[in-house]
N, C-alpha and C positions, 0 to 999 in steps of 0.2 A: 628359627635361628637360635642357637644355644649361646646365651650371653649372660655373664654374671659380673658382679662388682665386688671389689674388696672392701674391707672395713674402713671406716672413716679414720684418717690419719691426723696426727697433731699438726700444729702450725708449721712444723719443720718440713712439711710436704714440699718436695722439690717442684719448681716451676719450669715449665717447658722452655721459656725464653730467658731463663735466668743468666745463661752464659753470655748471651749477646746483648742483654739489657735493652732489647728492642720491644717496642709495643707492637702488638698484633691487632689488626683492624678487621672487623667483620662488616662487609659492605654488600649491597646488591650486586650480583654477578654481572648483570647487564651494564650497570654503570662502570664497573671495572673494565669490562670488555671494551666499551666505547672509548674510555680514556686510553687504554693500551693500544687500541687500533690506531688512534691518532698519533701516538708517540712511537710505538715499537713496530706495529704491524702484526698480523696474525702469526707469522712464523716465529716470532720471539716470545709469544705468550704460551708458557708451558705450566702445567699444574696437575695436581692429583685430585680426582673427584671422588667424594664419598657419598654414598646413598644412605640416608638416615631411615631407620625403621623402628617400630616398637620393640622393646626389649623386656625380658623377664629374667628371673634368677636361674631358672632351669628350663627355659625354652617355651613356657606357656605364654599365652597372650598377656600383655601388660598395658595398662592405661596409665595416664599421668597420675603419679602419687602426689596428692595434694591434700593432706589432712593434718590434724594437730599432732599426730604421732610421727609421721614421716613425710614432711612437706618437701618432697624431692621430685624433680622431673628427670626421667632417665630414658635414654634411647641408645641405639647402636649405630655406629658409622662403619659401613663396609665399603672397601675400595671397589670402584666400578671402572674397569678398563674400557669396556665397550662405550660407555657414555662419554668417557674422557676423549676417546678417539673421534666419536661423531661430532662432539662439540668443538674439538680443535680443528675439525675440517670445515667449520663454519656453520654447522647446523645448530645454531643456538637461537632461542626465541627471546621473548621479553619476560621470561619467567621470574616472578618475584619470589619463587620458592627455590631459587638458586642463589647461593651466597658465595662470596669470595673471601678467603682468609689471606691477608697480605701483611707484610711487615711494615713498621713505621717508615723505614727508609724507602721502600717501594711506594708507599702511599704518598709520601711527600714529593716524589718525583712526578706524580700524576695529578691531574686536576679532574675531579669528579663533578659532573653537572648535577645540580639538584633542581627542584621546582622553582618556578618564577625566574629561571635563567641565571641564578646566582652560582658562582663557582666556589668550590671549597677545596682547600688543600690542608695537609697536616700542619703546615707552617703558620696557618692563620691563627689569630688570637681568638676569633669567635668559635668557640667549641660547644655552642648551645645544643647542637644536634648530635653530640657524641656523649655516650655514657658507658660506664664500665660494666663488664659481666665476667663472672668467674665460672669456669667449667672444670670439673675433675674428670681426668681421663684414665682409663685402665685398659689393658690388652687381654683379649681372649686369644690365647696362643694357638688354639686349634684352627681358627680361621684367620688369625692375625687381624682381627677387627678391633675397633676402638669402642669401648663402652664410655658413655658420657653421662655424667650426673650433674645437675644444676640444683644447688641447695638454696632454699628460701632464706635460711639463716645466714648464709655467706653473702647473699646478694641484696637482701632487703626486699620488702614487699613490692615496692614499685618496680624495680628492675626484674624481679622474679616474674611478675605478671607479664611484663613485656617479653620475657624469654618464653613463657608459655605460649604466647601468641606467635612468636617467630618460629618456634620448633614444634608447633602442634602437628601431630601425625595422624589425626583421626580420618582425614579425607585423602590426602595425597602424600606421596613421597617427597622428601626434601633432599637437596643436593648441596654439599659444601665443597668448594674448590680450595685446595691449599696451595697457594703460590709461594708461601714462605718456606716450605720444605720442613717445617718443624715436626709435623705429625709423622712424616715419613722417617725422620731420624729416630723418633720414639719407637716406631714399629721395628726398624732394623736393629735397634739396641735390644729389643725384647726377643727378636727372632732366634738368637743364639743361646738364650737361657734355657735350662732343662725344663721339660714339661713336667707338670705335677698333676697327673690324672686329669688333664684338660681343665684344670681350675683356672680362674682368672688370675691375673698378675697380682702379687702381694703388694704392689706399689701403685700408688696413684700420683699422677702428675697434675698439678694445678695450672690451668691455662688462663691467663689474664687476657681478656679481649677488650678492645675499644669498639663499641658498636656504633656505626654511623649510617645515617640515611634511613633508619628503620624506626624512628621514634615519633613520627608524625601522628598527631592526635586527630580524632574525628569528632564531629558534632553529635551530641545526643539528641533525642527527640525533643527534650525540653529546652534546647538551645544552648546548654552548657557544653563544655568539652570534657571528654573522657581521656585523661592523660595516659591511661593504661592501654588505649587502643592503638594498634599498629596497622598502618594502612596497607603495607606492601605484601602481607602474607597470604595473598589470595591467588597468586598466579600459578601457572602450570609448570610441571617439570619437563614438559615436552616442548619442542620447538613449534612456534605458531606458523612459521613460514615453511617448515619442512624442507625437503630437498628442492633444488632448483633445476636439476638437469634431467631427471628421469621421469618427471611427471607425477611422482608420488608425493603425498603430503601427509604430515603428521598433525592430526587435529589436536588443538590444545584442550586441556581440561583444567578447570580452575576450581578452587575451593574457597568457600566464604568463611571468614572467622569473625566472630561477633564480640563486641565489647559488652560491658555490663548493661548498657542501655538497649541492646538489641539492634543497634544500627549497623548496617553493612560496613565492613572495614576492609574491602578488597579493592585492589587496583582495577580500574576500569568501571567501577560502579559509581560513576559520577554523573550527576544530572546536568541538564542544560536549562538555563533560565528562559522563561517565555518573555520575549521582548514586546509582545502584543500580537496575538494571532500567529505566532511562529511555531506552534506545536507541529504543523506539517513539516517544517524544516527540522525540528528537533527529532522527530520520529525517524526520518530518513538518515540523519546524521548518526544517530545511535546505532542503527543497523549497520551502516558502513564502518563505524568506529569499532565494531566487534567482528568485522570480517577478517579472519586470521591473517592471510598473507598481506592484506592492505595495512594492518596494524604493524606488522614487522617492517614493512617497506617504509612507512612514514615515520616510524621511530628510528629508522636508520638514516643513512646519508643519501636521502632522495634528491637533495638539491642539485647534485651533479648531473641528474637526468633532465632537469628543466630545460625545455626547448624555447628559447627566447626568439627564435627565428620563424616559428610557425605562424603564418598569417591567420590560421583558423583557431589558434590558441589565444590565451589571455596574458601573454608574457610571463607565465608562471604564477600570476597573482592568486588565482583560484587554488592552485596546488599548494602554494605557500600558506595561504589562509587556512586551508583544510588541514594541512600537516601540523601547523601550529595549534589549531584547535584540538586535533587528535592527541597531541602530546600533553596538552593540559588535561584532557580527560583521563589519560593514563598516568598522570603524575601522582606520586605517593602523597597522601594527605590532602588530595584535592577536594575542594568544596564546589558546589554547583557553579558552572562556568557560564558567563554571559557572552554569547557568540556575536557580539556587536561588530567586530572587525570582519568576520566571515559574512555577516548579513550585509554590510556595506559593500563588500566586494561583489557579492551575489547581485545586489541591486544595480551595481555599476555595469556589469556585463550581461545581466538578464533583467531588463527593466520591468518585465512582467511580474517579477517578485519584489519590486520595490513597494514601499508603503507598508501598511500593517493590515492588509486584507488577508482573508483565509485563502489558501491555495491547495493544490493537489500534491500530496507527498510523492506520488509516483512521477509527476511531471518534474518536480524538483530533482528527484533521483536521476531521471533520464538526462537532464541538463548537466548535473554534477558529474556523472560518470563520463559523459562526452567531453565536458570541459577538462576534467582531470586527464583524460586520455590525450587531448590535444596539447595540454601544457607539458605533459611528460612523454610525448612521442619521441622516441629515440631516432626516428628518421628525420634528418635535417632538411633533406632535399627529396621531395617525393617524385619518383620517376613516373613518366607517362606509360601506361600499360594498356594495350588494346585487348579487349575481351574477345576470345576466340570461341567459335561455336563448337559444340560437342562433336558434330560430324560422325555420330555413331560410335565414338570412343567409349570405353567403359566409364561408368559413373565415378569410380574411385580415382581414375586418372584425371578426369575433368574437375572433380571436387578439390583434389590436391592442387591443381593448377590455379583454381580460383582462390584457394586459401593462401598459397604462396604469393600470388599477386596482391592479396589483401595485406599480408605481412610486409611486403616490400614498401608499402605506403603507410602502414599503421603498425607500430611496434611499441608497446608501453606495458606497464604493470596492469593496466585495465584490460588490455587485450590478453595478456598472459592469464589473467584470473577470471575475467567475467565474460569473454566473448566466445560464442559458439558459432555453428554454421548449420543452416537448414537448406534443404533441397526444395526448389519451387518448380512445379511442372504445369505448363499451360497447354491446353489442347484446343485447337480450332474446331468448332462444331461442323464446319463445312468441308474443309479439305483434310481434316484430322491431322494437321501439322502439329508436331509436339515440340515445344520449346522448354528446355531445362536450364535453369541457372542455380548457382550455389551462392547464397548470400549470407553475410555474417549477421549475428544478432547479439544484442547486449542483454536482453531480457525477453521473456515470453509473455505476451498479453493474451490471457485466456478468457473466452466468453463463459458465461454461466448458463448452461443449457437448462431448460425447464424440465422439471421432473413431475409437475402436477399440471392440472388443467385450470382454466379460468372461466368463470361464469360472467357473461356480458348480456345486457339488455339493451336492445335498440328498438326504435319505433319505425315501422315500415309504412310509408305513405304512397297510396296509389295515385298516379298522375292521370288516370282516365276518368276520375270522378265516379268510380263504380263501387267503392267500399270505403269504410271509415279507417282512419289511422289505427294501427294495431301494434302493440308491443310484442316483441319476440325475445325470448331468453335462450341463448345458445351457449355451448361449451367449446372452448378453443384452447390450444396450448398456451400456457401463460406467457411464454416468450416466443410465441410463433410469429408469423408474418401476417400482414394485412390480408393477403390472399386466403389465409386460413379462415378469417372472419367472413369474407365474401362467400366462400364455399359453404360454410356452416349455415349462414343466413339464407342463402339461395335455397338450400334444402328445406329449411324450416318454413319458409313462406311459399314454397312450391313455385319458384320462379320459372317462368316459361322459357322456351328456347330463344324466342325473339326478344327477350327482355334482359336488361342489365340493372345493376344497383348502383346508384350514386350516393355515397355516404358522406354526410356533412356533420360538423359539430355546431351546435346551436348555443349561443350565449347572448343573453339580453334580447331575445326574440329576433335575432338575425344570425346568418351563417358567418362564422369566423374562419372556417377552413374547410376545404374539401379533402377527403382521404382517398386519393386516387392512385398512389404508388403501391403496387402489389408487394414490393419487397420491404416496405417499411415495417419496423418492429411494432408488435402490439403493445409493448411496454410504453410506447408514446401516448397511449390512451389511458387516461387516469380513471379511477373509479367514480369520481364525481363529475366526469364529463357527461354531456347529454348529446346523444347521437341520433340522427334520422337517416334512414335509407329510402331514397326515392326510386320507385320502380319506373324505369323509362324504357321505351322501345329502342332497340339497336338501330343505329343509323350509320350509313357508310361514309357520309360526308360530315362537314362541320355544320351541324344544325344548331342554331342558337337556342339558348335556354332563357326562360323568363322566370325570375324569382319574385314572388309576391310577398310583401311584408304588410302587416296590418296595424292600423292605429284606430283608437276610439277615444271618445272624450271621457274624462273623469272629473267629477265635481268634488271640491273640498273647500272648507272654510279657511280663509286667510284673513287675519285681523278682523274677525267677525263678519266677513263678507263672503258669500258663496261665489266661487270662481270655477271656471272649467279650463282644462288643458288637455292636449293630446298625449296619449300614452300608447306605447307599442304593446302588443299582446300576441300570444299564440305562436305556432310553428310556421315558418315561411313555407309557402307552397311553390312547387316547381313544376314546369311543364315545358314541352318542346314547342317551338314556334315554326310556322311556315315561312316561306321565303318573303312573302309580301303581305303585310297586315296593316290594319288601321286601328283606331282607338276602340271601335266597337268590337273588333275581334279580341282585343285584350280583355274587354269587359266580359264578353261571352265565355272566354276561356276561364276566367276567374270564377264566374258563377258555376261553370261546369265542375270545377274542383271543389266548390262549396256544396255541391248537390248532396253528397253523403252526409253532410252535417245538418240538413234541413229537418226541422221537427214537423210532425204531421199537421195538416191544416186545422183540424179540430182543436188540437192542443194549443196551437198558436192563437186561435180565436178565443179560447178560454182565457188565455193569459192576457189578451188585449181587453176583454170585457170586464176583468176583475178590477178591484180598486187600485192595484198597483200598476195595472196596464192602461188605465185611463189617462189620456193625454190632457190633463187640466192646464189651465193657464199658469198656475203656480209652478208646475213641474217643468215647464218649457221656457220660462223666461230667461234662464241663464245657460241654455244649451248652446254650445259652440257649433256654428255652421262649418262643415268641412270645406271652407274656402280659405284661400291664403290670406285674404284681406282682414278677416275678423269674424264677428259673430252675427248671426241672424236667427230669427225664430223659425225652426223647421216646421214643415207642414204636419198637421195631424194625420195619423194613419187613416187612409181611406180604403174602403172595401170595393172601390170600383176598379177600373183597368189601369190604375196608376200605382204599380208595385213599388215598394221601397227599394227594390234593386236599382231603380233608376237614380237613386240618391247617392250611390257610391261615387266617390271621387278618386281618380287615378292620377298619379304623378310619377314622373321619372325621378329617381332618387339615387343616392350613393349606396354602397354595399351595406352600410349600417342602417339605412332608412331614416337617417336623422335630418337630412337636408332635401327639400323639395326643389328640384331643378326647373321643372316645367310641367304644367298640367297636360294630360293626354286628352285631346278632344276626340269625340266619337268618330267623326267623319274624316279626320286627317290621318295620313299615313304615319307610321312610326319607323324611325331610323333604327335598324337593328345592329346589334353588336354581338360579341361572343356570348355575353351574359347580360340580359336586360333586367335591371333592378327597378321594380315598380312598387310604389307605396300606395296602399289602398286605405282610404279614410272612410270609416263606417259612419252612417248618419244617425247615431243615437241609439238608445236602449231599445226602442221599438224594433229596429232592424235586428238587434242581437237576439230578440225573442223568437225570430223566425229560424235561427240557427243555434245549434248546440255548441257554443264556443268552448265548453268544458273539454270537448274532444281535442280542440286545438291547443288548449293550455296545459293539459296534463302530459308532461314529457318526463319520463322516469330517468334517473341516473343510470350510468352503465352498471354500477354495482352499489347497492344500498346495504351496508352492513348494519347489524343490530347495534344497539347502544353500547352493550358491553361484549359484543362478539369479538372473539380473537381467532384469527386464522392460524391453522397449524403451521409450525415451523417447516419451511421447505428445506430439503437437504439434497446435496449432490456431491459425489466424490470428485476429488481433484483429477482422477484419471478420466472421468467423464468430460470434465472441462478440457483436458488435453485432447481427447478424441474429437470433441467439437471443433477445436482449433485446427486439427489435422484433417478434418473431413473435407472432401471435395465440394466446392461450391461454385456457382456461376458468378462471373464478374459483370460489371456494367457494360452496356453496348459499345462504349467508346474506350474501354480500358485496355484493349489489346489490338495492336496492328499486326495482322497475320502476314508474315513474309511470303506465304504461299499464295494467298488470295490477293495480296497487295491492297488490302483495305481493312478497316476496323471490323472486328467481329466480337460477339459476346462469348468469350471463351470460358472454359471451366478451369479452376485453379486448385491444385492439390499441394499441400506442404508436407514435408517429412523432416524429422530431425536427423541430422547427419553427423555433427560433431558437437559434443557437449562440453561446456566449460568446467573449470574447477569449482567455481561458485555459480550456481544457477539461481537467477532472480525470476520469480513468477509473479506477474501482475494480474490480479483478478479484476475483470472489467465490471465493477459494481456501478459505475456512473454512466448514465446514458443521456445524451443531449439531442435536441432537435430545435428547429426554429421556434417551436411553440412551447416546449416544456423540457424539463430536466427531471431525472428520476434516479433514485438509488435502489439497487437490488439488495434486499436483506437476506439473500439465500445463504444458508449455512453450508459452507464447503468443508467436507471431511477430508483433510489433508494428512498424509503420513508425517509422523514426527521423527521416527528412528530409521525408517527404511522406505524411501521413495525409489522404487525400482522402475527405471525407464528402458530396460533391456528390450522389451517388446515394441517400443515406440521409435527406436532409432533405426534408420535405414542402413547404416553402415556399422557393423560390429568390429570394434577395435579391441583385439584380445588383450592389449597391454593396459587398457583403461577400464576402470569399473564404472558401470552405469547406475550405481546405487548412490543415493544421497541421504543426508540427514539434515533436519531443520536446525538452524541456529539463531534465527531472528525473524520477527514478524512486525510489520508496520500495520497498525490497526486504525480504523476510522469508526468512531462511535457517533451516532446521531444521524441527522437528516442532511439533505443536500444544502439547505440554507445555512446551516451552522456546523455543528458537530465538533469533534475533538479527536486529535491524533495522539496515539501513544505507541510505544514499542515494547515488545517482549523479546528478551535476549537470553540465550542459553549461556550458563556460566559454569559448566562442568558438572558431570554426573547427572543427577536429576534436578539440579538447581537451575531455576529460571527466575528472572527478575523483570519487574514491570518498570519501565522508564517512562514516567509521566512528567515531562518537563523536568523541573528540578528535583522531583521526588523519585527515589529509587527504592523499591520494596520487593521482597520475595513474592513469588506467585507460584501456586501449585501447578503441576503439570496438567491437571484436569481442566484448568481455565485457559490454557493456551489456545485451544480451538474454540472459535466463536464466529458468529455471523459478522463480526467487525473486522475479521482478517482481510487485509487489502493487498499487501505485498509480502510475499514469502521469500525468505533467503535460505537456500540450501547449499551445502558443501559436499563434495564428493567423498565417499567412504573409501578408505584405503584398506583393501583386503590383505589379510596376512598371507 
């Protein structure tokens, strides 16, 4: 654009408002718009909008001139009819890069809200937020544009620095609305003057401005205040909310401007104080507080849509608390906000979030979106609607019917922006009846499929007494099912057709759980678990099991005296029982299971004849007799027909083997149950020398990593996660009642995306829970930043809507399940991203956005030209 400026004129330079003697005010356009909406209405607000751009003397690129020889700021103002028309039609965002030029008379007729709820008008005596600024205007007659020059000499160093921040053009365009009509008069006056080879006007007009609402200072890193920093000059020149009727949206772009301290000085870059383990809440709030249409909505007059009659809502209290918090986050000059009021409202309506424990950011997000929807539901009286079956009708017709029924009961800004629809297909495996429904969704919870294998070691124990316990190392899918483990282990140990494997976890020498559900995830098994697989014969009926646990005496000095006590040891042994047994059957079965552990007779004899094997009086005085009552001196090992096996004592016990309920007598019958827990007490060290107890006591961990070994980072694409979510899978046996069979069936379920929302929230299921453990998946998910294309995953192609999305926020979780810390990454225009870590807000490079900490992803639809 060819723009030039005239020579500097003397003090007699005419002033634009000299005739009317009115002051002109430069204020944020959003504030002026809000004030005028409440007083005049949209129809009465008319103005001329100018787009500012860099200028040079003869059309070349120009940067801010700020040196000792020519300390001037120069730019060009060009009239923009299209922008004026679109904004007068209501398409205006919260842009801090849009300013209004109004006369003093107009300004005094309106009240402009500023931060902390204070009201300002020109008639007030408190003018602390108002400061003067002088601009020199000239006209480029070829384009009838205005050239603007701001001189450091005329404005002083402090005001000049403020002007540089307000009118900085390095990143984004700037728009100035003239509601005073002064600039238009200047252009009309110049229009009829003769052209002089397209040179600029020989006359400069000095424009005196009173700048208001743009002088807020920000804090420096050292805690002091930088008075030259201006908070508001970071917003976009595009509407955040876009259009409201045709489904298109204009995505906002923001630019950051920095003070001398390097601290961010942009609207919206405000942190949230941590009130005590509230980082989970802060992370979700920052992501929502930078969701374009929600920002516009809550910065507007949202109070009129609060539904006080909805029994599912919270009387508008959650919506009001969130809206008030969002306004504080977007206020000019805002410092980190303490969300105490919002936290108290949250705890009142969702007691699970009360107190100061750490919680899940996605669970908070789900509650908040649902709460905001119910508080802002435009439907005051929800009609009763009966769901009709498809009856062979086209999916498009059925889906639209489901969606219209949903909207008849649910209509809010949350539905407008965040809700989509998916198709759910159930198929009965018996009669092949197909049931199709179309359900709304607020977010997608995607599983993290395994891309690598996992190595696991288990100990296989034979229950026939034919071989010793043996460890087997197998490879299974890292996030596979328990059935994958059974299949791999069956192959490794050459399991016969008539056999099955009963897998149990061992802890403190007793079984703490049985792994019997084939569909359980292998992620429930930790690396430091110790697992045993018992080879059992297949049985058609309910055949009881006996679980043998072992104890032996251990000697130790306490207060200078040798004492003995019972200690558990070894792997529990398991076997099947017959229908009717007595105590001797229990004893014989146990000895049969111990048979593979026997040492040869010669080796046992050698051990007994040696010095350590001699049963002297000194070595036997403190030995505890395996009797409930106390201690006696056991018999010396004899070589006649009195084997030490007869010295074993058997007791009925609990599952942990810690309490002896009753002794099992050899000739008395035993009352059977589903699992019979038997505690076996060994009669001293002489008995242990007949059996290799080391084989019972060596139980390896599932996976033993090296001291400094580090596993390679697992990676999976977001598209793979989506495919796993949409993959057909079997349901539980009781999850579907088949209308054809008239009974419950284990059906298969298939999901398809049908209708996508403006804002797509994707939850990565990193946390897994069970009755026994909880685990976090550290999988690195490679998600698109600029172009998430879902065209191939949507079942219904709507030609009017784009299925491509771009990332604008990420909720992160760093650390483990027990603790950890939540942060948020937020896109703030161009290539600018910011890290919101509670009260700290800092720039972050694009390369660091993707990490294994990404937990909830926020995407917005791309508007194609």
